[in-house]
C-alpha positions in Angstrom: 42.1 50.1 -61.7 40.9 48.6 -64.1 36.8 48.2 -64.2 37.3 43.6 -64.3 39.2 44.1 -61.1 36.8 46.6 -59.7 34.3 44.3 -59.8 36.1 41.3 -58.8 37.1 43.0 -55.4 33.5 44.4 -54.6 32.5 40.5 -55.1 35.2 39.4 -52.7 34.6 41.8 -50.5 31.0 40.9 -50.7 31.2 37.6 -50.3 32.7 38.4 -46.9 30.8 40.1 -45.3 27.6 37.4 -46.0 30.3 34.6 -44.3 30.7 36.8 -40.9 26.9 37.6 -41.1 26.0 34.5 -41.1 29.2 33.2 -38.9 27.3 35.5 -36.1 23.7 33.3 -36.9 25.3 30.4 -35.7 26.9 31.7 -32.9 24.7 30.8 -29.9 24.1 33.5 -27.4 25.9 32.7 -23.7 23.1 32.0 -22.0 23.5 30.3 -18.1 24.5 26.9 -17.0 21.4 25.0 -16.1 22.0 21.7 -13.5 19.9 19.0 -14.2 19.2 17.9 -10.4 17.5 14.3 -10.5 15.4 15.1 -6.8 12.0 16.3 -6.7 8.8 15.5 -5.6 7.6 12.2 -6.9 3.9 9.7 -6.5 4.1 6.0 -7.8 3.1 2.4 -7.2 4.0 -0.7 -5.0 2.8 -4.2 -6.0 4.2 -7.7 -4.8 3.5 -11.4 -5.1 4.3 -12.6 -1.8 5.4 -15.9 0.0 4.2 -15.8 3.7 5.4 -18.1 6.2 3.2 -20.4 8.6 0.7 -18.1 10.8 -0.4 -20.7 13.7 -3.4 -20.2 16.9 -4.7 -22.7 20.1 -8.4 -24.0 19.3 -9.0 -26.9 21.9 -6.7 -27.4 23.1 -3.8 -27.9 20.2 -2.1 -25.5 18.2 -2.6 -25.1 13.9 -0.4 -24.4 12.2 -1.2 -22.1 8.3 0.4 -22.5 4.8 -0.8 -20.2 2.7 -1.0 -20.0 -1.5 0.9 -17.5 -2.8 -0.7 -14.1 -2.0 -0.4 -10.7 -2.9 0.0 -6.8 -1.7 -0.9 -3.8 -3.5 0.1 -0.6 -2.3 0.3 3.6 -3.1 3.2 6.0 -2.4 4.4 9.7 -2.0 7.9 11.0 -1.8 10.8 13.1 -2.4 14.2 12.6 -3.9 16.6 14.4 -1.8 18.7 14.5 -5.5 22.7 13.5 -5.5 24.7 13.7 -2.2 27.9 12.3 -3.6 27.9 8.6 -4.8 24.3 8.0 -3.3 20.5 9.7 -4.1 18.6 9.1 -0.4 14.9 9.4 -1.0 12.0 9.5 1.8 8.4 8.0 1.3 5.2 6.8 2.8 3.7 4.0 1.9 0.0 2.2 2.0 -1.2 -0.8 1.2 -3.4 -4.0 2.0 -2.2 -7.6 1.3 -4.1 -10.8 0.7 -2.9 -14.5 0.9 -5.3 -17.7 1.3 -5.3 -21.3 3.0 -3.3 -24.0 1.6 -3.8 -26.0 4.7 -4.4 -26.3 7.8 -2.6 -28.9 10.4 -3.1 -30.0 13.7 0.2 -30.1 16.0 0.2 -34.1 17.8 -3.3 -34.0 15.0 -4.4 -34.7 11.0 -3.4 -32.2 8.4 -6.2 -30.5 6.3 -5.9 -31.0 2.9 -6.8 -28.0 0.7 -9.9 -29.4 -0.1 -11.0 -29.2 3.2 -9.9 -26.2 4.8 -10.4 -22.4 4.1 -9.8 -18.9 5.1 -7.7 -16.3 4.5 -4.6 -13.7 6.0 -5.5 -10.2 5.7 -3.5 -7.3 5.9 -3.6 -3.9 5.6 -0.1 -1.6 6.4 1.2 1.8 6.4 4.9 2.6 6.9 7.5 5.5 6.5 10.2 4.3 4.2 13.6 5.7 3.4 16.0 4.8 0.7 19.3 5.2 -1.3 19.2 5.3 -4.8 23.5 4.2 -6.0 23.6 6.1 -9.6 26.0 3.8 -12.3 26.0 7.2 -14.4 27.7 6.0 -18.7 26.8 3.3 -20.2 24.5 1.9 -17.2 22.9 5.2 -16.4 19.0 3.9 -17.3 19.8 1.7 -14.1 20.0 3.1 -10.9 20.1 0.0 -8.3 18.9 1.1 -4.6 18.7 0.0 -1.0 16.4 0.5 1.8 13.6 -0.3 4.3 10.7 1.0 6.0 8.7 1.1 10.1 5.6 1.1 10.7 2.1 -0.4 11.5 0.3 -4.1 10.4 -3.6 -4.8 10.8 -3.4 -8.5 10.3 -6.4 -10.3 10.4 -6.8 -14.1 10.3 -10.6 -13.9 8.4 -12.5 -17.2 9.0 -10.2 -19.4 8.9 -11.0 -23.2 9.6 -11.8 -26.4 8.6 -14.7 -28.3 6.1 -14.9 -31.1 8.5 -16.7 -33.3 10.9 -19.5 -30.1 11.0 -15.7 -28.3 13.0 -16.1 -25.4 10.5 -14.3 -21.7 11.5 -12.3 -21.5 14.3 -10.8 -18.4 13.5 -11.6 -14.6 12.5 -10.0 -12.3 14.3 -7.3 -9.4 13.8 -4.5 -7.1 15.7 -2.6 -4.8 14.7 0.7 -4.1 15.8 4.1 -2.4 14.7 5.9 -3.5 11.4 8.8 -3.3 9.1 10.6 -5.0 6.1 13.6 -4.6 3.9 14.1 -4.0 0.8 17.2 -4.4 -2.7 16.1 -3.4 -5.7 17.1 -1.4 -9.2 15.1 1.2 -10.5 15.2 1.2 -14.6 14.8 4.8 -15.9 11.9 4.5 -19.1 12.8 6.4 -21.3 16.8 7.1 -20.4 17.1 3.1 -22.7 14.7 4.7 -25.1 11.5 3.4 -24.8 8.2 4.9 -24.8 9.3 7.9 -25.8 7.0 9.4 -27.6 4.9 9.4 -24.2 4.9 12.3 -22.3 3.1 10.1 -19.7 6.1 8.1 -18.7 8.6 12.0 -18.6 10.6 10.9 -15.3 9.6 8.0 -15.1 11.1 4.9 -13.1 10.2 0.9 -12.9 11.4 -0.7 -9.6 11.8 -4.2 -9.7 13.0 -6.2 -6.0 12.6 -7.9 -3.8 11.6 -7.8 0.3 11.4 -9.8 3.4 8.5 -8.0 6.2 8.2 -9.0 9.1 5.7 -8.1 12.9 5.5 -10.4 16.1 3.2 -10.9 18.6 -0.1 -10.4 17.4 -2.8 -11.8 20.0 -5.5 -13.1 18.7 -9.3 -15.1 20.2 -10.4 -18.4 18.4 -13.9 -19.0 18.4 -13.3 -21.6 21.1 -12.2 -18.5 23.4 -8.8 -20.0 23.6 -5.6 -17.0 23.7 -2.8 -17.5 21.3 0.4 -14.8 19.8 1.8 -14.7 16.3 4.0 -14.0 13.9 4.0 -12.9 10.1 7.0 -13.1 8.2 7.1 -13.1 4.2 9.2 -12.4 0.8 8.4 -11.0 -1.6 9.7 -9.7 -5.0 8.5 -6.4 -5.5 7.3 -3.8 -8.7 7.1 -0.6 -8.3 6.3 2.7 -10.8 7.1 6.2 -9.7 6.9 10.1 -11.4 8.5 12.7 -10.4 7.6 15.8 -10.8 
């Protein structure tokens, strides 16, 4: 074997050995497969613009009906998501919040209507619920958007606070509160913010979902006593545009 042939053979062996070493370095060790889940505990908040239906109370032998401006509701919530179960992801939560709507005007049955300048007062609520929801993951290109349906049941304290008219010395006609069973029905979508490619550098928003939807809230047979001693009952009905955040831990 000539010296040239020996050198060439040694070069081929060296190159082959280097290729094998580099290939081994590029090979990742095989480990256990980790299955990600979207379940877990979460904390969040919820807020809304609320459109409250008319309430009413009796005073002086007449019924006073009250119309309200657009109100608000804000609350906090804590829950648990069970992760995907087939086509849905169930979750449960506890929610506590407060709401308010100012009086726009009062009108007396068979009598006058007092405009917003002469009418005053508001309707205040404290609400607490046990909620249940079904998230419906879409997957694919729409995986960042998850529709949901659900609702809750609990209690509501409704206060018709200092409601009256500022004419003819009438003043405050109603200032009373009562607590009753309440429920709400919800539907909307949850949006995974970072999965949309937004705020990806903010660790605080990891596993954070932005909710937007509709809520119908109802409670019946609140009993009130007016300033003149008249007793009457009224129902609570509201429609709301809800927004909120949920962060899963």
